[in-house]
N, C-alpha and C positions, 0 to 999 in steps of 0.2 A: 537513546542516550548516546551522546557523542563520545568519540574516542577519548577526549580529554576528561570528560566526566567519569568514564569508566576507570581511567588511570588514577584520577583523584580518589575514587572509591577504594581502589586497590591500596593506594598509599595510606589512606585513612584506616583501613582494616589492619595493615601491617603495623602501623603506629599505635594501634589500640584505640583508635577513635571510630570504631565501627558503628555504622548507623544500624537501626533496626533492620532485621532481615527483610528483603524485598523479593518479590517473585521475578527474578531476572528473565526467566523463560517468557513470561507474559509481557514484560517490557520489550524484550527482543522481538517477539511476535508483533506487537503493536507498531514498533518502529519500522520493522521490515515491510509490513503491510502499508503503513503510511508513506514510506519512501517510494514504494511502487506507485501508489496513487498520486503522489506529488509529481513523479516523473510523467505519469499519464496526463496530468493536467498541463504540463509544460512542454511536452515533446513536439507539439505542432508549432511552437514559437508564439502562440497566442495565449496570454493569460486571460482566461474568460471567467467572469464572476460566477456564472452558473456552474462551471466545472469546480471552482473552488468551494462554492456552497455545497454542492453535492458531495465532494470529498469530505468536508467537515461533518456533514450529516451522516454519511456512511460510517465514519470512524466513531462518532458519538454513539450511534445505534449499535454497531458491532461490538464495541468494547465497553459500552455503558459508562461513558466519560462525561464529565461536566464541560461546560463551555471553555473554562480556563484550561482544563486538561487537554482538550482538543487543540486549543491554540498553541500550547507548549509542545504537544506532540507534532503538530504540523511544522512548527518552527524547527524542532530537532530533526524531523524527517527531511526538511529542506536542506539542512546542513549535510546530513548523511548522503542524500541523493546527489548533491553537488560534488561531494568528495568521492563518490563511487565511480568506478570505471566500467562496471558491468552489472548485470542483473543477478549473477550467481550468489553474491553475498546475501542478498535479500531472499532469493528463492530457496536457498539452502536452509535458512532458518525456518521458512514457512513449511518446507517439506518435512523438517524434523519435528515441528510442533503441531502440524495439522494432519488430520486424516483426509481421505480423498474428497469428502463432502466439503470440508473446510477449504481445501485448495480450489475446488470449483467455485466456492463463494468468493474467493479472492479474484478469480477471473471475472465473475459476474460483477463485482465491485469495480473492476477496471473498466468493463464495458459501460457501466453506469456513469463513470466519470467522463470517459471520452465521448459519450453520446449526450451528455448534459447540455451541450451547446447546439445540438441538433445536426451536427456534422461530424463524420468520422474521417479524419485525415489519414492518409496512407501511413504516416509515421505512427499514429496512434494504433491503427490496426496491426501493424508490424510489432509494436511493443506488446500488445495483448497476445499475439501469436507466440512470440519468443518466450514470454513469461509463462504461458500455458504449457509450452513444451518443457520448460525447466521444472515446472510444478508437476509434470506427469499427467496433465489434463489432456484427454484425447481431443483430436481434431473434431470429432463428432460432438463431444460435449461443449467444446469452445464455440462451435457454430450454433448449437442449440441455445447456449446462453446468450450469444449475440442476438439471435432472433427474438428470444424472450424479452430481453431488455429493450430492443428496438420496438417491439409491440407495446411495451409498457410506456415508453416515452413518446411514442407516436412518430417514429421516423422510419423511413423505408430502408430496409437492410438488404444488400445485394445477395 
């Protein structure tokens, strides 16, 4: 949800036009995860269709979303990602909402997006490293996840 949408929701609640209760924690979690995945798909400067397709499939599976919901989420995440100056805003939400296994799954999803095109650019690798650090995922786990994803997608991992 964009900043403007959140502000509108607040104004609606204050004015008495409150919408039915929503799970803001789940929405924040989805948006934070999606924004990181969008950043991973864009950070090497190449918009690759395989990365975009993988990103959408991962979000659909992880959050049990319809195709339309995924499209809206990716659109909102793109806006949030473009307005963000760092990773902390996204990773702090994920740390608050996820246990260690959930955080590892986010790192694994990042590897899946960056490896979808068969090439891991140094910017992509650095993004996953920085995100894993902020999520409290150990170097050992990050490397093991990288190797597991590389084996699944059939690319050679250093």
